[in-house]
N, C-alpha and C positions, 0 to 999 in steps of 0.2 A: 503493500499499499502507499501510495505516494502522498507527501503534503502538499497543501498550495504552493510553501515555498519552493519545493525542488521541484514541482510544473513550472511555477513564474521562472526557475531559472532554465530551466531548459528550453522553453519559446521566447527568454529573452522579453517578458512583460512582467508588470508589477502583480504581486499577490493580488492586488483590489480586482484587477482583472480576472486572474481566474477565481476566484469568488464569485466575480458576477457571471461568469459563465457557468457554474454551479447554480446559483440562486435562478437565472434564466433557465434552466435546466436543458441546457446544451451540454452541459458535461456533468457527468453522473457522481455522486460522490456521498459516504456516507458522514455524518457528523458525528466527532466522537470529544463530547465536551466544548470547547470553542473551536476544537480543530475540524478540519476538512479534511478527508481521506480518499484517495482515488486509487480504484484499483486498476491493473493495466488492461484491463479490457477494456474496461469504460473509456480510458484513455486514448487506446486504440480506435474504438467505434469515433470517438470524438473528434480525434486527428483526420480519419478517414474523410469524415464528412467537411471539416474545415479546410482541407488542403484543396478543396473543390470550389471553394467560393472566393472569387477574387476578392484583395482590399480587404486582408486581414494578415497577422502576423505569421500564423503558420502558413497560409498559401504565397506567401513569399518567400519562406522558407522552402515551400516546396518547388514552387519556381526554381532559386537559387540552385537549388541543389539538384536539379533537373528530375525531379520523380513525379511531379506533377502529371504529365502526359503520359508517363508511360502505366503500362496495364498490372501493377505489381500487387501481392496481397497486403493488407490493411498492416499486419505486422512489420514486412520489411519497409514500408513508407513510415511508420511509427519510429522503427529504430533508428532510420536513416534522419528523420527530422529531428529526433532526439539527440543524435550522435552531432548532427548541424548544430543546434541550438546552444548543446554544451560549448562546440568551438566558438561559437559568436559571443558566449559571454567570458570564455576564456580569452581571447583575443581583443575583446570589448571593440568588433568594428561595427561600422553603420550597415546598415541593413536597408540600404535603398538599392532598388535593381538598377542593371544597367540599359535603362530604356534611352539613351543617346547613343547607343549602339545598335540601333535597328538594322536589320538585315536592309540591302536595297528593294528587294522585291517582298512587298508586304502578302503576297499569295504563300509566300515560305513558312509564314509566322502560323503557329498553334491556335486554336482556340482560345485557347487557355490565355497564350501569350497575350494575344490583340484583345481580351478582355483587361487583363492586367494593364497592359500599354495603356489602354484607351483610359480606364480609372486614375493611373497617375497622371496621365497628361492632363487631365480635368483639374486633380488636384493641382498639378504646375501653374496653370491656370489661375485657379483661384487664388494661391498663394500671389502671385504676380500682381493681379489686381488688388489683393489687398496691400501689399507693399507700394502698389502705384498711389491707391488711397490714401496711405500713412504718410507718403511722401508729399503729397499733394496738400494735405493738413497742415504738415511742418512749413512749408512753404508757405503757404496762408499765413500762418503765426508769424512768421517771419515778417512777412507782408505788413501786417498789422502791427509788429513793432516797430517797424521802421516809419510807418503812417505817424505813429505815435509821436515818436522823437521828431519827425518834420513837424507835426502839429505842435510841439510844446517850441519849437526854432521860431517857427511863426509867430508863433503868440508872445514868444519874449521879446522878439524884433518888433513886433506892433508896440510892446510897451515901451520901448528903449527910442522908440522914435515919438510915441505921447509924453516922454520925461523931456524930451529935447524943447 
């Protein structure tokens, strides 16, 4: 039986994410006091389902390891993902997919890869839109500051002319 801490380390996610999977019913577990315990069969069943859903940490690992498109039994998939998760934690590498290295011919891409490619490109687009909004707000704030300084200087100049 595995704890939420061990499962979180395997998949490079927080313990809260594992508890959320359990509370939502996605991952079967037994509660032992305050601790959840996950058996291997439940974990394998969970991995088998999650590796096929684009846009989550487990499907990313499946994509990176190249097992997501292969017809392998659930136990093999789970053990490869667990090994990969442990390697990620050990090396503390970033888990972003190399979508900037897409093959020239999109027809060569698998359905799984295309779904993930679309998902992550949409995320990139949203991130850029947010960065643009933030930058625009920063510039507007800077302009407002300069306008205030200009107004103060113009007021000071008028006050100085009135005194003369």
